[in-house]
C-alpha positions in Angstrom: -1.4 50.1 -18.3 -2.9 51.5 -20.9 -4.8 54.8 -20.9 -8.6 55.7 -22.0 -10.1 56.2 -25.2 -12.1 58.6 -25.6 -15.5 57.1 -25.9 -14.2 54.9 -22.1 -14.3 58.3 -20.2 -17.5 59.3 -18.1 -18.6 62.7 -17.3 -18.4 63.3 -13.4 -15.7 60.0 -12.9 -14.0 60.9 -10.0 -10.7 58.9 -10.2 -7.9 58.4 -7.2 -4.3 58.2 -8.0 -2.4 55.1 -6.2 0.7 56.6 -7.0 2.1 60.0 -4.8 5.6 61.5 -4.8 7.4 63.3 -2.2 9.1 66.9 -3.3 12.6 67.0 -3.4 15.0 69.9 -3.4 16.7 68.4 -6.7 13.9 67.7 -8.3 12.6 71.7 -8.1 16.2 72.4 -8.8 16.2 69.9 -12.2 12.4 70.8 -13.2 13.5 74.6 -12.9 15.9 74.5 -15.5 14.2 71.9 -18.3 11.2 73.6 -18.8 11.0 77.4 -19.2 9.1 76.8 -22.0 6.6 74.2 -21.5 3.6 76.4 -19.8 3.3 79.3 -20.4 2.4 79.9 -16.6 5.3 82.6 -15.3 8.5 81.1 -13.5 7.4 82.3 -10.0 11.6 83.0 -9.3 10.8 84.9 -6.4 7.8 82.5 -4.9 10.1 79.5 -4.8 13.2 82.3 -3.3 10.5 82.8 0.2 10.2 80.8 3.4 7.2 80.1 5.6 7.8 78.4 8.9 12.0 78.2 7.9 11.3 75.8 4.7 11.4 76.7 1.2 8.5 77.1 -0.7 8.3 75.1 -4.0 7.3 76.8 -7.5 3.7 76.3 -8.3 5.5 75.5 -11.5 6.9 72.9 -10.8 3.7 71.6 -8.8 1.8 71.7 -11.6 3.7 69.0 -13.5 4.0 66.8 -10.2 0.5 66.9 -11.1 -0.9 66.7 -14.4 2.5 64.7 -15.6 3.3 62.7 -13.3 -0.3 61.4 -11.8 -2.5 61.9 -15.0 -0.6 59.0 -17.6 -2.8 56.8 -15.3 -5.8 57.6 -17.4 -4.0 59.0 -20.8 -1.1 56.5 -21.5 -0.2 56.2 -25.0 -4.2 58.0 -25.5 -3.2 62.0 -25.6 -3.0 63.5 -29.1 -2.3 66.7 -26.9 -2.1 69.1 -23.9 -4.5 72.0 -24.9 -3.6 73.6 -21.7 -5.3 75.2 -18.9 -7.9 77.2 -18.1 -7.5 77.4 -14.5 -4.4 77.0 -12.1 -4.5 77.8 -8.9 -2.3 77.7 -5.7 -4.9 77.5 -2.6 -1.3 76.3 0.2 2.4 76.4 -0.7 4.6 73.1 -1.4 7.3 73.0 0.6 10.8 70.2 -0.3 9.8 66.9 1.4 5.7 67.3 1.3 4.6 64.0 -0.2 1.8 64.9 -3.1 -1.2 63.0 -4.6 -3.3 64.0 -7.0 -7.1 63.1 -7.6 -8.7 63.1 -11.1 -12.6 64.5 -12.3 -14.0 64.4 -15.4 -15.6 67.6 -15.6 -16.9 67.1 -19.7 -16.4 66.0 -23.4 -17.2 66.4 -26.6 -15.6 65.3 -30.0 -13.6 66.8 -32.0 -15.4 69.4 -34.5 -11.6 69.7 -36.6 -11.1 65.9 -36.4 -12.7 62.0 -36.7 -9.7 60.5 -34.5 -10.5 62.7 -31.3 -12.5 64.4 -28.6 -11.6 66.7 -26.3 -11.7 66.0 -22.8 -11.8 68.6 -20.0 -9.9 67.3 -16.5 -10.2 69.1 -12.2 -6.7 68.0 -11.1 -6.3 68.3 -7.4 -3.2 67.9 -5.9 -3.3 67.6 -1.8 0.1 67.0 0.4 0.3 64.0 3.6 -1.8 66.7 6.2 -4.5 66.3 3.1 -4.5 70.3 2.6 -5.6 70.9 -0.8 -2.3 72.5 -2.7 -2.7 72.2 -6.5 -6.0 73.3 -8.3 -6.4 72.4 -12.2 -8.4 72.6 -14.7 -6.9 70.9 -18.4 -7.6 70.5 -21.8 -6.8 67.6 -23.6 -7.6 66.5 -27.2 -7.6 62.0 -26.3 -7.5 59.2 -29.5 -10.9 57.3 -29.8 -11.0 53.9 -30.1 -9.5 52.3 -33.2 -11.9 51.3 -35.6 -11.1 47.7 -37.9 -12.9 48.9 -41.2 -14.2 45.3 -42.6 -13.0 43.3 -45.8 -9.8 45.4 -45.2 
């Protein structure tokens, strides 16, 4: 499956992603060790060691990756030219090991790139929910998206 080109993103369009992901202990350990330098978010070691109701809470950076990376390729596979970062990151409820996460994405806005002719900028709002339909992660991400390639006449 290919991702959407810049022209195909519709402002206000809402996508419910088909893929879900169950959070395992091994995922969290592997992700924490591999991504120390990927996002400008703090790696909250104390947070991920805490327990609530005797359940271990998942590192919030890992939750960002699950929602922002594992689900978004349905929309952006092969058309992303760059992740320009996160405007907002919120965790209204904790994520526990064993939770099954699903994501929804809304296109907030888009505009032509001022510095490149082959791309545009798209603002995504990603929401992550657990199996209890609780909102566990809210992200606003900005991405540089490829425009549909054109074929020059006479080429």
